[in-house]
N, C-alpha and C positions, 0 to 999 in steps of 0.2 A: 673796690667793691661797687657793684652796680646797684643803685637804689631807686627810690620813688622819683627823686628829682631828675635823674638821668632818664628813667623810663618815660616820664612825661615831657621830656625834651624842653624843659624850662617853662612849661605852662604854669600859670598861677591861678588862684581861685579866691573868691570872695569869702568862702567859708571852708575851713578844714576841720573835720570832726574826728575825734578819737573817742571810741565808745567803751562801755563797761568791760573790764577784764582784759584790756589790751596791754597795759603798761607792765604787768607782772611777767610778761614773756620776754621783756626787753632788758638785757643786762646794762645798757648804757642809755639812761633817760636823757642825758645831755645830747647825745646824737639824735635821738628822736625829736627833741625840741628844735635843734638846728634844721632838721628835715622839714618839720611841719612849718617852721618859720619861713623857710625858702619857698614853700608852696603857697604862701599867703601873699596876695597882691597888696600893695599899699592901700590902706583904708579897710582891708578885710580883717578877718579874725579867725583864731583857733578856738574851738569849743571843745571842752573835755568834760565828759561825765564818766566817773570812775569809782570803783569800790574804794571806800576809805581804807587805808592800811590799818587803821586802828581796829576795824571790824574783825579782822582775821586773828586778833589777839584775844578776843572774848570767847570764853567757853560757852557751850550750849545753854548753860543756866543763866546767861546774860549778866552775870555778876563777877565771875572769876576771870582774872587775866591769866593766860596760859603761855604767853610769849612776851618778849621784850621788844617794844616798839623800835628801839634804836639798834637792834641786831639786824643788820642789813646783809648778812651772809646769804648767799643763794640757798634756797631750799631744794634739795634733791629728793624727789618723791617717786616711789615705785608704786604704780597703781595697777589693779587687775585688768583694766581696759581703758577705754576712752572716757575722758571726762564729759564728752559731749553725748555719749550713749553708753551708759553703764552696762547695758545688755549686749553690746557689740561683742562678737566673738573675735578675740585677738589675744596675742600673747601679752605678758606684762609689759607695761610701758613705763619708761623712766622719763620724768620731766624735770626741768630745772626752772624755778620761778624766783623772781626778785621782788623784794618789797621796796618801794620807793616812797619815802615820806612826802607829805604834802609840801613841806618846805623845799625839798630837793626838786620837786616838779616845778614849782613856781620859780625858783632860782634859775633852773635850766631854761625856762621860757623867757625870762627877762634877760638872761645872759645872751640869748639868741636874738635879742633886739625887739622882742614883743613887749607891750605894755599891758599889765594886768588891769582888767576892768572890774572884774568881780571874782570872788571865791566864796562859794556857799557850801556849807556842810549840812547834810540831811540825816535825820534819825530814821529814815525808811530806806529799804533796799530790796534785794532779792530774797531776803529771809526776814523773819520777825523774831525778835528776842522776847523772852517772857516779860510780863509787866515788871516795872522797876525803873531804876535810873536809866535814862536814855544815853546812848553813845552814838557817835557819827558812824553811819554805815556806808554812806555815799557822799562824794563831793563833786561839785561842778565848778568850772571856771571858764572865763572868756578872756582871751588875751589878743590884743589887736596889733597890727602893723601900722605904725604912723604913716599918714598920707605923704 
């Protein structure tokens, strides 16, 4: 399979960034980690900012859990259109998404040879929950390739 490493012909970078909402589209987070690790030059780092998998378990009331954090089965969703533009005219779309726990992501990055520098969890994100106990909505991490 042709991927980012081959497409970039071995080029490496000081910073490789993966942003919000990317990992849920990937069935194999270990493969993603090996790919980003191969793109980071020695002394560089991977920076990930991602929706916290716990956030999707919480109902709109902000207090009720509606899913099991450890149920990692793919979610197959039939949607009336594009998630990027709900008003787009198109036939129903079937998507498949995967929940990757924070531990799975960190373990994949370290197994790919990167060193975790920090992991932060944030109680703010792309939506707000009602006042009450706070839960993690976003996390960020930095993992470096040793020099």
